[in-house]
Structures are given as C-alpha cells and as structure tokens.
C-alpha positions in Angstrom: 14.7 -2.4 16.3 14.8 -4.2 19.5 17.4 -6.3 20.7 15.1 -9.9 20.4 14.6 -8.9 16.7 18.2 -8.3 15.9 19.1 -11.7 17.3 16.2 -13.2 15.3 17.5 -11.8 12.2 21.2 -12.7 12.9 20.1 -16.3 13.6 18.4 -16.5 10.3 21.4 -15.3 8.4 23.5 -17.6 10.4 21.1 -20.5 9.4 21.1 -19.5 6.2 24.7 -19.5 5.5 25.2 -22.8 7.7 22.6 -24.7 5.3 24.2 -23.5 2.6 27.6 -24.9 3.1 30.6 -24.8 0.8 29.0 -26.4 -2.0 26.6 -23.4 -2.4 29.4 -21.1 -2.1 31.0 -22.1 -5.5 31.3 -19.6 -8.4 30.3 -19.4 -12.1 33.3 -18.4 -13.9 34.2 -17.9 -17.6 37.2 -19.2 -19.3 39.5 -16.3 -17.8 38.2 -17.3 -14.3 36.5 -14.0 -13.9 33.4 -14.0 -12.1 30.3 -13.4 -14.3 27.5 -13.1 -11.7 25.5 -10.1 -12.2 21.7 -9.2 -12.8 21.6 -11.5 -16.0 22.1 -14.5 -13.8 19.7 -13.5 -11.2 15.8 -13.6 -11.8 12.7 -12.9 -9.9 10.1 -15.4 -9.8 6.1 -14.1 -8.7 3.3 -16.2 -7.1 1.5 -14.7 -10.3 3.8 -16.7 -12.6 3.6 -20.0 -10.9 -0.1 -19.7 -10.8 0.1 -19.5 -14.8 2.3 -22.5 -14.9 5.6 -20.3 -15.8 8.9 -20.3 -14.1 10.9 -18.1 -16.5 11.0 -15.2 -14.1 11.5 -11.6 -14.5 14.8 -10.0 -14.9 16.0 -7.6 -12.1 15.2 -4.0 -12.5 18.5 -2.1 -12.7 16.8 1.1 -14.4 17.1 4.5 -12.6 13.6 5.7 -13.6 11.7 5.0 -10.5 14.5 5.3 -8.0 14.2 8.9 -7.0 10.3 9.0 -7.0 8.9 8.9 -3.4 5.7 6.7 -4.0 8.3 3.6 -5.3 9.7 3.7 -2.0 7.1 1.7 -0.2 4.8 -1.5 -1.3 1.7 0.4 -2.6 2.8 2.7 -5.5 -0.3 4.4 -6.0 -1.1 8.0 -5.6 -2.4 8.4 -1.8 -3.6 10.9 0.5 -1.8 11.0 3.8 -0.9 13.0 6.9 2.3 14.6 5.3 4.8 12.3 6.8 6.5 9.2 5.8 4.7 6.4 7.8 1.7 8.1 8.4 -1.9 6.8 7.7 -2.9 7.0 4.0 -5.6 6.3 1.7 -6.0 5.8 -2.3 -6.4 9.1 -3.6 -7.8 8.1 -6.8 -10.8 5.6 -7.3 -10.1 1.9 -7.0 -12.6 -0.6 -7.4 -13.1 -3.4 -4.4 -12.6 -7.0 -5.2 -12.6 -8.2 -1.6 -15.6 -9.9 -0.5 -16.9 -11.5 2.7 -15.8 -10.6 6.2 -13.0 -8.1 6.2 -11.5 -6.0 8.9 -11.4 -2.7 7.4 -8.2 -1.2 9.1 -6.4 -0.3 6.1 -4.7 3.0 6.8 -1.1 1.5 7.1 -1.3 -0.9 4.2 0.9 1.1 2.3 3.9 0.2 4.3 3.4 -3.6 4.7 4.1 -6.3 2.0 1.5 -8.2 0.2 2.3 -11.9 0.6 1.3 -12.6 -2.8 3.6 -10.2 -4.4 6.9 -11.1 -2.5 9.6 -11.5 -4.8 11.7 -15.3 -4.9 15.0 -15.0 -6.5 16.3 -17.9 -8.8 20.1 -17.1 -8.7 23.2 -19.1 -9.4 25.0 -17.2 -6.7 24.2 -15.8 -3.4 22.4 -12.4 -4.1 21.8 -9.6 -1.4 21.2 -5.9 -1.6 20.7 -2.9 0.6 18.8 0.5 -0.2 19.0 3.5 2.2 16.9 6.5 1.8 17.2 9.6 3.9 16.4 13.2 4.0 17.2 16.4 6.2 13.6 16.1 7.4 13.8 13.0 9.1 12.5 10.5 6.4 14.0 7.4 6.3 13.8 4.2 4.6 16.2 1.1 5.0 16.1 -2.5 3.5 18.6 -5.2 3.5 17.7 -8.6 1.8 19.6 -11.7 1.2 18.9 -14.6 -0.8 21.0 -17.7 -1.8 20.4 -21.3 -3.5 21.0 -24.1 -1.2 20.6 -26.5 -4.2 19.7 -26.1 -7.7 16.3 -25.9 -7.1 16.0 -24.8 -3.7 16.5 -21.2 -2.5 15.9 -19.4 1.0 16.2 -15.5 1.7 15.6 -13.2 4.6 14.6 -9.4 4.5 14.6 -6.8 6.9 13.2 -3.5 6.5 12.7 -0.1 8.6 10.7 2.8 7.7 10.8 5.9 10.1 10.1 9.7 10.0 10.4 12.7 12.4 7.9 15.0 13.3 7.0 18.0 10.8 4.6 19.6 13.2 5.1 20.6 17.0 8.6 19.1 17.0 10.8 19.6 20.0 13.8 19.0 17.9 14.6 17.8 14.3 15.1 14.2 16.1 11.9 14.2 17.6 10.3 11.0 16.2 6.9 10.3 14.9 6.7 6.8 12.9 8.6 3.6 13.7 7.9 0.8 11.1 9.8 -2.6 10.9 9.2 -5.4 8.6 10.9 -8.7 8.7 10.5 -11.2 5.9 11.7 -14.8 5.3 11.0 -16.5 2.0 11.9 -19.9 0.2 11.3 -21.3 -3.2 11.5 -25.2 -4.1 11.1 -27.0 -7.1 11.8 -30.7 -8.4 14.1 -31.6 -11.0 11.3 -32.4 -13.6 9.6 -29.0 -12.5 6.1 -30.9 -11.8 5.9 -29.5 -8.3 6.6 -25.9 -7.3 6.6 -24.6 -3.6 6.5 -20.6 -2.6 6.7 -19.8 1.1 7.0 -16.6 3.1 6.4 -15.5 6.7 6.2 -11.7 7.2 6.4 -10.0 10.6 5.3 -6.3 10.8 5.5 -3.8 13.7 4.3 -0.3 13.3 4.1 2.5 15.8 3.0 6.0 14.8 2.3 9.1 17.1 -1.0 10.6 16.6 -1.1 14.7 16.6 -4.5 15.2 15.6 -3.5 17.9 13.0 -2.7 21.5 13.8 -4.7 23.3 16.4 -5.0 26.9 15.1 -4.3 29.8 17.6 -7.6 31.9 17.7 -7.4 35.8 17.3 -7.2 37.8 20.6 -7.5 41.6 21.5 -3.5 41.7 21.0 -3.0 39.1 18.2 -4.6 38.2 14.9 -4.3 34.7 15.5 -4.3 32.1 12.5 -7.7 32.6 10.8 -6.7 31.0 7.6 -4.8 27.9 6.1 -2.1 30.1 4.6 -1.1 31.0 8.2 -0.6 27.3 9.1 3.1 26.8 7.6 5.0 27.2 10.6 5.7 23.4 10.9 7.7 22.8 14.0 6.4 25.8 15.7 2.5 24.9 15.1 0.7 23.4 18.1 -1.5 20.1 17.7 -4.4 18.7 19.1 -2.9 15.5 20.7 0.1 15.2 22.6 0.2 11.4 23.9 -1.7 9.6 21.6 -0.1 6.4 19.7 -1.3 4.1 17.3 0.4 0.7 17.3 -0.5 -1.9 14.6 1.2 -5.4 14.5 0.7 -7.7 11.2 1.8 -11.6 11.3 1.4 -13.7 8.4 2.4 -17.3 7.2 1.8 -17.8 3.5 2.7 -20.6 1.0 1.3 -21.8 -2.7 2.3 -25.1 -3.8 1.5 -26.5 -7.4 1.6 -29.9 -9.1 1.5 -30.6 -12.7 -0.6 -33.6 -13.5 -0.9 -33.5 -17.2 1.7 -31.2 -18.9 0.6 -27.6 -18.6 -3.1 -28.4 -19.5 -3.8 -29.5 -15.9 -2.2 -28.5 -12.8 -3.5 -28.8 -9.2 -2.6 -26.1 -6.4 -3.2 -25.1 -3.1 -2.4 -21.8 -1.1 -2.6 -21.4 2.7 -2.9 -18.0 4.2 -2.8 -17.5 7.8 -2.5 -14.0 9.2 -3.1 -11.9 12.3 -3.6 -8.0 12.4 -3.8 -6.3 15.8 -4.5 -2.6 16.4 -4.3 -0.7 19.6 -5.2 2.9 20.0 -4.0 4.8 23.4 -4.3 8.6 24.5 -2.9 9.0 28.2 -3.9 12.6 28.0 -7.3 13.6 27.3 -7.0 17.4 26.7 -9.7 19.7 27.8 -10.5 23.1 26.9 -11.3 26.0 29.4 -14.8 25.0 29.5 -14.1 21.4 30.2 -15.1 20.1 27.0 -12.7 17.5 25.2 -10.4 19.4 23.1 -10.0 16.9 20.0 -12.7 14.1 20.6 -16.3 14.4 20.4 -18.5 14.2 23.5 -17.6 12.9 27.0 -16.3 9.5 27.0 -18.7 7.0 28.1 -16.1 4.5 29.6 -13.0 6.4 30.8 -12.9 10.1 31.2 -9.2 10.3 31.8 -7.6 7.9 29.2 -8.2 5.9 26.5 -7.1 2.4 25.1 -9.1 0.6 22.3 -7.9 -2.8 21.1 -8.7 -5.1 18.2 -7.5 -8.1 16.9 -8.4 -9.8 13.8 -7.2 -13.2 12.7 -8.1 -15.1 9.6 -6.9 -18.6 8.1 -7.7 -19.3 4.4 -7.3 -22.5 2.2 -7.8 -22.4 -1.5 -7.6 -25.2 -3.7 -8.0 -25.4 -7.5 -6.8 -26.4 -10.8 -5.2 -24.4 -13.6 -3.8 -24.9 -17.0 -2.6 -22.9 -20.2 -2.2 -23.7 -23.8 -1.2 -21.3 -26.6 -4.7 -20.3 -27.1 -6.3 -21.1 -23.8 -5.5 -20.2 -20.1 -7.8 -21.1 -17.2 -7.7 -21.3 -13.3 -10.9 -22.5 -11.0 -10.8 -22.6 -7.3 -12.6 -22.8 -3.9 -11.5 -20.9 -0.9 -12.4 -21.9 2.8 -12.0 -18.8 5.2 -12.2 -18.8 9.0 -12.0 -15.4 10.8 -12.7 -14.0 14.0 -12.7 -10.3 15.5 -12.1 -9.6 19.4 -12.2 -6.0 20.6 -11.3 -4.8 24.0 -11.2 -1.2 25.8 -9.7 0.3 29.1 -12.4 0.3 32.0 -12.9 3.3 34.2 -10.3 2.4 36.7 -7.4 3.1 34.0 -5.9 6.4 34.7 -3.0 8.3 33.8 0.2 7.3 35.6 -1.0 4.1 36.7 1.1 1.5 35.1 -2.1 -1.2 35.7 -4.3 -1.4 32.6 -7.6 -3.0 33.1 -9.1 -4.1 29.8 -12.8 -5.1 29.3 -14.6 -6.8 26.3 -15.5 -3.8 24.1 -18.3 -5.6 21.6 -19.0 -9.3 21.6 -16.4 -11.4 19.8 -17.4 -12.4 16.1 -16.5 -15.5 14.2 -16.9 -16.6 10.6 -16.6 -19.5 8.1 -17.1 -18.6 4.6 -16.7 -20.6 1.4 -15.8 -18.7 -1.8 -15.8 -19.9 -5.6 -14.0 -18.4 -8.4 -11.8 -18.4 -11.4 -10.6 -17.1 -14.8 -10.5 -18.2 -18.2 -9.0 -16.6 -21.2 -8.9 -17.2 -24.9 -6.4 -15.5 -27.3 -6.2 -15.8 -31.1 -2.8 -15.2 -32.1 -2.3 -11.3 -31.5 -5.4 -10.3 -33.5 -7.7 -10.4 -30.3 -8.1 -12.0 -26.8 -11.2 -12.5 -24.6 -11.0 -12.8 -20.6 -13.6 -13.4 -18.1 -12.9 -13.7 -14.3 -15.0 -13.6 -11.0 -15.5 -14.5 -7.5 -18.8 -15.4 -5.5 -19.3 -15.6 -1.6 -21.2 -19.0 -1.9 -21.7 -19.7 1.8 -21.5 -18.3 5.2 -22.1 -19.8 8.7 -21.4 -19.3 12.2 -22.1 -15.5 12.9 -25.0 -14.5 11.2 -23.8 -13.0 8.0 -26.8 -12.4 5.7 -25.3 -10.0 2.9 -26.0 -12.3 -0.1 -25.0 -12.4 -2.6 -21.5 -11.2 -2.7 -19.5 -11.2 -6.0 -17.5 -9.5 -8.6 -17.7 -10.2 -12.2 -15.3 -8.8 -14.9 -15.2 -9.5 -18.7 -12.6 -8.0 -21.0 -12.0 -8.0 -25.0 -8.8 -6.8 -26.5 -8.1 -6.4 -30.5 -4.9 -4.7 -31.5 -4.4 -1.5 -29.2 -7.9 -1.3 -28.1 -9.5 -3.1 -25.3 -12.7 -2.8 -23.2 -13.9 -4.0 -19.9 -16.9 -4.4 -17.8 -16.8 -4.9 -14.1 -19.6 -5.5 -11.8 -19.6 -6.2 -7.9 -21.7 -6.4 -4.8 -20.1 -6.4 -1.7 -21.0 -6.0 2.2 -19.4 -3.3 4.4 -16.2 -4.0 6.6 -16.5 -5.5 10.0 -15.3 -2.0 11.4 -18.0 -0.3 9.3 -20.7 -2.7 10.9 -19.8 -2.4 14.4 -17.3 -0.3 16.6 -17.1 0.1 20.4 -14.4 2.6 21.6 -14.1 5.0 24.2 -14.9 8.0 21.7 -17.0 6.5 19.0 -19.6 3.6 19.1 -22.0 2.4 16.3 -23.9 -0.6 15.4 -24.9 -1.8 12.0 -24.6 -5.7 12.3 -26.4 -7.7 9.8 -30.2 -8.3 10.8 -30.3 -5.0 13.2 -32.6 -2.1 12.6 -29.6 -0.1 11.3 -28.0 -2.6 9.1 -26.5 -1.9 5.8 -27.1 -3.3 2.5 -24.4 -4.5 0.2 -22.7 -1.8 -1.9 -23.1 -2.6 -5.6 -20.6 -1.1 -8.5 -20.8 -1.3 -12.4 -17.6 0.0 -14.2 -17.3 0.3 -17.9 -13.8 0.7 -19.2 -11.9 1.2 -22.5 -8.3 1.5 -23.3 -6.0 2.4 -26.0 -2.2 1.4 -26.0 0.0 2.4 -28.7 3.8 2.2 -29.8 4.3 5.0 -32.1 6.9 4.9 -34.6 10.2 6.5 -34.4 10.8 10.1 -36.4 14.1 10.9 -36.6 15.4 11.5 -33.1 12.1 11.2 -31.5 12.3 7.5 -30.7 10.4 5.2 -28.4 7.1 7.0 -28.3 4.4 5.3 -25.9 0.7 6.4 -25.3 -1.7 4.9 -23.2 -5.3 6.1 -22.3 -8.4 4.9 -20.6 -11.9 6.1 -20.1 -14.2 4.7 -17.3 -17.7 5.0 -16.2 -18.5 4.1 -12.8 -21.8 3.6 -11.1 -21.9 2.9 -7.0 -25.3 2.6 -5.2 -25.5 2.0 -1.7 -22.2 3.6 -1.0 -20.9 3.2 2.7 -18.6 5.9 3.9 -17.8 7.9 7.2 -19.6 11.1 7.6 -19.1 14.2 9.1 -19.5 12.9 12.5 -16.6 10.3 11.7 -19.2 7.5 11.8 -20.4 5.2 9.0 -23.3 5.9 7.1 -24.8 4.6 3.6 -26.2 6.7 1.0 -29.2 4.8 -0.4 -31.2 7.6 -2.4 -28.9 8.6 -4.9 -26.1 6.5 -6.8 -22.6 8.0 -7.2 -21.5 8.4 -10.9 -18.0 9.1 -12.0 -16.4 10.0 -15.2 -12.6 9.0 -15.1 -10.1 9.8 -17.9 -6.4 8.6 -17.8 -3.5 9.2 -20.2 0.3 8.5 -20.3 2.7 9.7 -22.7 6.3 8.6 -22.8 8.6 10.0 -25.6 12.2 10.1 -25.8 14.1 12.8 -28.1 17.7 12.0 -28.5 18.8 11.8 -24.7 16.0 13.7 -23.2 13.0 11.7 -22.0 9.6 13.0 -21.3 7.2 11.1 -19.2 3.7 12.6 -18.6 0.6 11.1 -17.1 -2.7 12.5 -15.9 -6.0 11.4 -14.4 -9.1 13.5 -14.7 -12.2 12.6 -12.5 -15.6 14.0 -12.8 -18.2 13.5 -9.8 -15.6 13.3 -7.1 -17.0 16.0 -5.0 -19.9 14.4 -3.7 -20.7 12.8 -0.2 -18.9 9.7 0.4 -16.3 10.4 -2.4 -13.7 12.9 -2.4 -11.2 13.1 -5.4 -9.2 15.8 -6.9 -10.7 16.5 -10.5 -7.4 16.6 -11.9 -4.2 14.7 -10.8 -0.9 14.8 -12.6 2.8 13.8 -12.6 5.3 15.0 -15.1 9.1 13.9 -15.5 11.7 15.3 -17.7 15.2 14.3 -17.6 18.4 13.9 -19.7 20.4 10.6 -19.4 23.8 9.8 -20.8 27.1 8.1 -19.8 29.9 10.2 -18.1 33.7 9.5 -17.1 34.4 7.4 -20.1 31.3 5.3 -19.7 32.0 4.4 -16.1 28.8 6.1 -14.9 25.1 6.3 -16.4 23.6 9.2 -15.1 20.2 11.3 -15.1 19.4 14.7 -14.3 15.9 16.1 -14.3 12.8 17.4 -12.9 9.6 16.2 -11.6 6.2 18.0 -10.9 3.2 16.7 -9.2 -0.1 18.6 -9.3 -3.5 18.1 -7.9 -6.5 20.2 -8.0 -8.3 21.9 -5.0 -10.7 19.5 -3.3 -12.3 19.1 0.0 -10.1 16.0 1.5 -11.2 13.4 3.8 -10.3 14.1 7.5 -8.7 11.5 9.6 -9.7 9.9 13.2 -6.8 8.2 14.7 -9.0 6.4 17.2 -10.8 4.5 14.7 -8.0 4.6 12.1 -10.4 5.8 9.3 -10.8 8.8 7.1 -14.0 10.6 7.1 -15.8 13.2 5.4 -15.5 17.2 6.1 -17.3 20.1 4.4 -15.2 23.1 5.7 -11.5 22.7 4.7 -10.6 22.8 1.1 -7.1 22.0 0.2 -5.9 24.3 -2.6 -4.5 23.3 -5.9 -0.7 23.1 -5.8 2.5 21.7 -7.6 5.3 20.0 -5.8 8.5 20.2 -7.9 11.5 18.2 -7.4 14.9 18.2 -9.1 17.3 15.2 -9.0 20.4 13.6 -10.2 20.8 9.5 -10.2 23.7 7.6 -11.3 24.6 4.1 -11.7 28.1 2.7 -11.0 28.4 -0.9 -11.7 26.4 -2.5 -8.8 25.9 0.7 -7.1 22.7 3.2 -7.7 22.8 6.6 -6.0 20.4 9.7 -6.5 20.3 13.3 -4.8 17.2 15.2 -4.8 15.9 18.4 -3.8 12.5 18.0 -2.9 9.6 20.8 -3.2 12.2 23.2 -4.6 9.3 25.6 -5.5 8.3 26.1 -1.7 7.7 29.9 -1.5 7.0 30.6 -5.2 3.2 29.9 -4.9 3.0 29.5 -1.4 4.8 28.6 1.8 3.5 25.0 1.8 0.6 22.7 1.0 -1.8 20.4 2.8 -2.2 16.8 2.2 -4.9 16.0 4.8 -7.1 18.9 6.7 -4.5 20.6 9.1 -1.6 18.2 8.2 1.0 19.9 6.1 3.2 18.3 3.7 7.0 18.3 4.0 8.8 21.5 3.4 11.8 21.9 1.0 14.5 19.6 1.9 17.5 17.5 0.5 17.1 13.9 0.1 19.8 11.1 -0.6 19.3 7.2 -1.9 21.8 4.5 -2.4 21.5 1.0 -3.3 24.1 -1.7 -3.8 23.8 -5.0 -5.2 25.7 -7.9 -4.3 25.9 -11.2 -6.6 28.6 -13.4 -4.6 
C-alpha cells in the first residue's frame, strides 16, 4: 500500500471519529453496567432489501462453516478456473447465464477480487463496529481486510474498509517472497434514513488497484540428445524451478466507482419511488518490456511479428460509464413489484505504444489504437411477484434495451425475460435472453492481436440467443433420531445457446452460427447432521460442455465432513474436518494476458483430480481462527494438478486465518 493511500485511509478514520463526537461513544449497558454489545446488536442492510422496502436487516454471520474455504475469501464465491495462484485471472468454471445488456466492456478476468457496489454491506449498529481478518499461507497467499463502521446518529452511519490481496509466484520463483499479485481495495460507505423511515440513502465509493505479473505459463524443456526433456504434463510439477514464457509482462487494472441509491415512500409500502446513480471507470494496461525470441528469431510467446512495435508492448484501454436509474416499487402481503428506466452513457478509449518506444527508454510514446467509441442507451425493466400464502408463488422479471444512439449500435433487440412459478418444494423457471457481443469482442487493436467485428461491418456479429428451462426441488427432511437437520436441494436445467461468441484457438473472437449449443445441467446438494458430525455434499453434472466455445468439466463436486463441539468448559466452539474438491478431466481454456481473455485450445487436457484439505476452526467469543493443511493428498494421485493449461495449482501448504470482531 502506497504512502498516499495510507494517508487517505488514516484521514478517513480520523474524519469518522471526529464526526462521531462524544455522543456517539455512549454505550448500551444492562442493569449491572455490563456492556451488551455484540452480534445481536449489529445487523447488515443490503441494497436489495431497501429495494424491497425492507430495513429489517440481516444478522452478522458468526458461523464457522465457510471460514476455512478458499472460495469464500473473495467477492465471487462460485467455482472458478484461474491461473493457479491467488489474485490471478479467472473465469466461471460452470455455466452462468448473462443478464447484462448493451455496451459492456468485456474485461472481466479480475472481477472475482473486486467489490460489487450493489452488494456492499451497510451496518445498523448501536455501537462502533469493526473487524479485521487475516489469511496467510506458507506459499505466499495473503488476504487482509479491515472494516470500521459507526452510527453518528440514530439513523446515520458511516464506515470505511480496506482490503489487500496478494500472492507470491508458484512458478519460476527466485525466492519464496518473489511477488506475483498485489491488489488493494478501499471502500467508503454510508447509510441514512429519516426518522419516519420514508426516505433512505445508501452510498459507497470504491477504489481498486490491481497489479499482476504475467508469466505466460510453463515453458517446457524440449528433449535433447543428452536429456529427456519435459514431454508430458506430469513432468511439469517442479514449481519454482520451472521456466516460464514471460519475464517482464505486467497487467495493471484500476477501478473507481461512485454509487448511491435513494428511495422515498409516497403511499406506505404500496408506492415508493427510487433513484440509483452509478458512475464507474475501468482502466487496463498491459506491458511487456522484453519481447523474448527463439533461436530462429520468431517471438517466443506471442503470435507473428508485432505490427506496431517489435521491442516492447504497451496496450491500454479505459472504459467509463455513468448510469441513472429511476423507478417505482411497492409490496403488500401478496404482491410485489418494481418498474424502472435506466439511462447509460458510456465511452471506450484505447491506446498503444508506437514504434519509438524501446526497452530501457523511460519515455513512452502512445498513439491512438482504435477510434474512440461512445454510447447513450436507454433500458426499461422490472419485476412482478404474486404470493398466495405459502401454497404457490409466481414471479416475472425482465429488461430490454429500448434505444441506443450516438455511435452506431444496431444490435436490436437486446433483452432478457424470466418467469418462475413455485408450489411447495417444487419450482420451475424459464429464462430467455438476447445480447450483443462485448465491446472487446467487437474490436481490439493491440501490438499482438487485432480484430474488427464492429456493428455494420462485413464481419459483424449477431446477437447471442439463449433459452434456459430449470426445475428445482428444495426439501427440509424430518429428523430421525440422531439424524437431524437434513436439507436437500436439486435442480435440472436445459440450455440452448445459438450464435455463441467465444475466443477461438487463435485467441481471437469467433461466432458459431451453424450449430446451437445444448447443455444439460444437473445440480444437487445434501446437508445432514448426525449428532455432532456434519456432512455437506454438492455436485454439478454438465452434459455437452466439451464443444467449440464451451469447456466445462462433466463433473464438479465439493464434499465437507466435520465434527463440531464445545471444548474447555464451553469456552471454545470448534470444528475439525476435511474437505475434498473434485473435477473431471476436460480441455480447459487457455489464457491470453495481452487481451485479458480466456480462449479455446484443443491440445492440453487437464486430468481429473481431487484436492483434499484438513482443517481445524474455532470460535472464542469475538475471535475466529482456523488452521488448515491444503492439498494434503499431494503425491498420492499425482505430484500436482493444473488449473489452466501450463499453469499449476498450489502444492501442499499450511494456511492460517484469523478474524476479530470489535463492538465498542
């Protein structure tokens, strides 16, 4: 963290403390003057609740269940394909429908580590509330977060949070402290409501800085007359001793966002007007100061000869967007609705280094890469739900891109529509969508890749169309003796995708117009407790996931078993157990660092592998801690595993986590 950012963080903390004053420092006491602050006096309010005209809030999560699981350390908790290390580029491993319409940037490989402004927590607390969490491993994984919030008055609270994510190199590491990723996230948030609760305001500002060294993956050693070389993926688990393709490549990403939502109740809970303002900026810079070459003079990692600069690469892009959403919402015991209109103003500007930029020269000369693009788009959407007691419920939702002007954008219509019905434990859902390719898929001009699929050009792309039908079952099974708290969830989905746009084997976008893609997806989760022993099993089966444009393992499972109890005369609540992640073999997407995109490859198959962790976690009043040995089964079914072609996952290591909550 740089000194200016430390100063900014300290300044915010001082400002919050000064604004609070002595009155906010008063404590809530019981009859014996004992402080009674704790999780029960602090609740979390999310924007989704405000947009349902509810302020009851959510209790703090003080459970141990998710605490040792790596995927819950970050802001996207779904299963992901990454480059093996914390903070590296990632993409969803399983199928996920797209509900984003219109002009979209299309650089999303670092989304997992950035906050979503719509899900920022706002704290309703009677006392100052703060916490910090630290997660560290012997392999250099690190997550640190500090958050502080307090109420300045009964209906007004402010807070600040700082988060740091970092990792060291797994591959080609000169030492155990050889850094790979540095990520920081500064968040300021505030909540206000009037005494009569007719007006509510939620505000947050985020500042994200991400810097990741790009290595290009393992560069296998070819066989020679005197050495066998590395001819098989099983030969590539030397970790720090492996050589890599790139030595001086770096990806930098900056994100800044100002976001607020305000609501005003006109006629009770039946009619409320609301407004959301969202202004954000995303900046990407890829640089490689050493374009390494083979003995024959050809580039080692990149394709062909760069058309703009044969010595170094600098590709930059900046996307800016401002959205204003206005609408009405309301709810009764039986009906709930929300209708809105949203205006989006967006622009994209790209630059590259010209031929005069050379290695070692501090002067960087940039020139326009592609013509700047600008957009002004209008969307309409809403939701409507009807509930009849607990017998059945019907819900519809949708959004449509109604108008776009400025830079030609003829990809109409764009929309998504969803309808669902629930009766008892059964529910069904139909989702239809039609959306344009991202701005990056439409056009890219860089030192190593160029393409043009702009709307109206000879090579433009059509909209991608999807239809998904899903059936779900959710049951809470009765207790049988010591067999208690059984829960079972299952779903089956059929997905049809036509005109799919993806990045082909040359790392450039291509559209599949001949054959539609069909997926059959089955998911199941079973949670059961037998005395003090708990089992949590989930699995996803995907059929049709090994075709051009889609690469999904046929089977992905996650199993947890743990024993929980109080020890030391109930002074400490603990869990001890094991967790196993498994995925079947598949031809995973490869990764292009200069475009920040995952693309198709057909020559490298990641074998099926399990990763087993054993852990101990404990809760001592306001302190939560866990100890874990990750990938304890290394060497039993292989010396390692790959997460992406030529990128290995972490070897066996020890992990430690600590979280401490403060309520005064």
